[in-house]
C-alpha positions in Angstrom: 1.1 16.1 21.8 0.6 13.0 19.8 0.4 9.7 21.6 1.6 6.2 20.8 -1.2 3.7 20.5 -1.0 0.6 22.5 -2.8 -2.7 23.0 -6.4 -2.1 24.1 -6.8 1.4 22.5 -10.4 2.3 21.9 -11.2 2.6 18.2 -14.3 3.4 16.2 -15.5 3.5 12.6 -17.3 6.5 11.2 -20.0 4.1 9.9 -20.1 1.7 12.9 -22.7 1.5 15.6 -20.3 0.6 18.5 -16.6 1.0 19.4 -14.0 -1.7 19.6 -10.5 -2.3 20.9 -7.3 -2.5 18.9 -5.6 -5.8 19.6 -1.8 -6.2 19.6 -0.9 -9.9 19.9 1.5 -10.7 22.8 4.1 -12.2 20.3 4.3 -8.9 18.4 7.8 -7.4 18.7 6.8 -3.8 18.8 7.0 -3.1 22.5 7.9 -0.2 24.8 8.5 -1.0 28.4 6.9 -4.4 27.9 3.6 -3.0 26.5 2.4 -3.8 23.0 2.6 -0.7 20.8 0.7 -0.4 17.6 2.5 -0.1 14.2 1.0 0.5 10.7 0.8 -3.2 9.9 -1.5 -3.8 12.9 -4.5 -3.6 10.4 -5.5 -7.3 10.1 -9.3 -8.0 10.5 -9.8 -10.8 13.1 -6.3 -10.2 14.6 -6.0 -6.5 15.3 -9.4 -5.2 14.2 -12.8 -6.6 15.2 -16.2 -5.5 14.0 -18.1 -2.3 15.0 -21.5 -4.0 15.5 -23.5 -2.8 12.5 -22.5 -0.7 9.4 -24.8 2.3 8.8 -23.8 2.4 5.0 -27.2 1.1 4.2 -30.6 0.6 5.8 -31.3 -1.5 7.7 -27.7 -1.6 8.9 -26.1 -4.9 8.1 -23.6 -6.5 10.5 -20.2 -4.8 10.3 -17.6 -6.8 8.3 -14.5 -4.6 8.1 -12.7 -4.7 4.7 -9.2 -3.5 5.2 -6.6 -3.5 2.4 -4.3 -0.6 3.4 -2.1 0.0 6.4 -2.8 2.7 8.9 -2.4 6.1 7.3 -0.9 9.4 8.5 1.9 7.8 10.5 4.8 10.1 11.3 7.7 8.9 9.2 10.2 9.7 12.0 8.4 7.8 14.7 9.4 4.1 14.5 9.2 1.2 16.9 11.6 -1.6 16.1 11.8 -0.5 12.4 8.1 -0.1 11.8 6.2 3.1 11.6 4.2 3.6 14.9 0.5 4.4 15.0 -0.2 7.7 16.7 -3.5 9.1 17.8 -4.0 11.0 14.5 -3.8 7.9 12.3 -6.7 6.6 10.3 -7.5 3.3 8.7 -9.9 3.3 5.6 -12.4 0.6 5.2 -13.6 -0.5 1.8 -17.2 -0.3 3.0 -16.8 3.5 3.2 -16.0 4.1 6.8 -12.8 5.5 8.4 -11.5 3.7 11.5 -10.2 6.3 14.0 -8.6 6.2 17.4 -10.7 7.5 20.3 -8.4 6.6 23.3 -4.8 5.7 22.9 -4.7 3.0 25.6 -2.1 5.0 27.5 -2.6 5.1 31.3 -2.9 8.9 31.2 -5.2 10.1 28.4 
């Protein structure tokens, strides 16, 4: 069963050398039971997405600087939170540096 993604979910980039956490700002309206829920527009570097240490696209690996221009992909068109498509654990976020950001853990209490 697909899971909603919430604040603090563990994410990784296929070219990154470390994992990160998805950040949903407290003022964001997409909430379920008071918990911040991720939607496709939660793709902003420095707000929702931080770096993944180093980028292995070249050698030696330079510091990771995510370059995101698209929203989260593969969202279920029927699954919305306050009018926006929700991110589910199958969603991906392409980086212009060649990596794909994926969800490792949903941030739900029960994984």
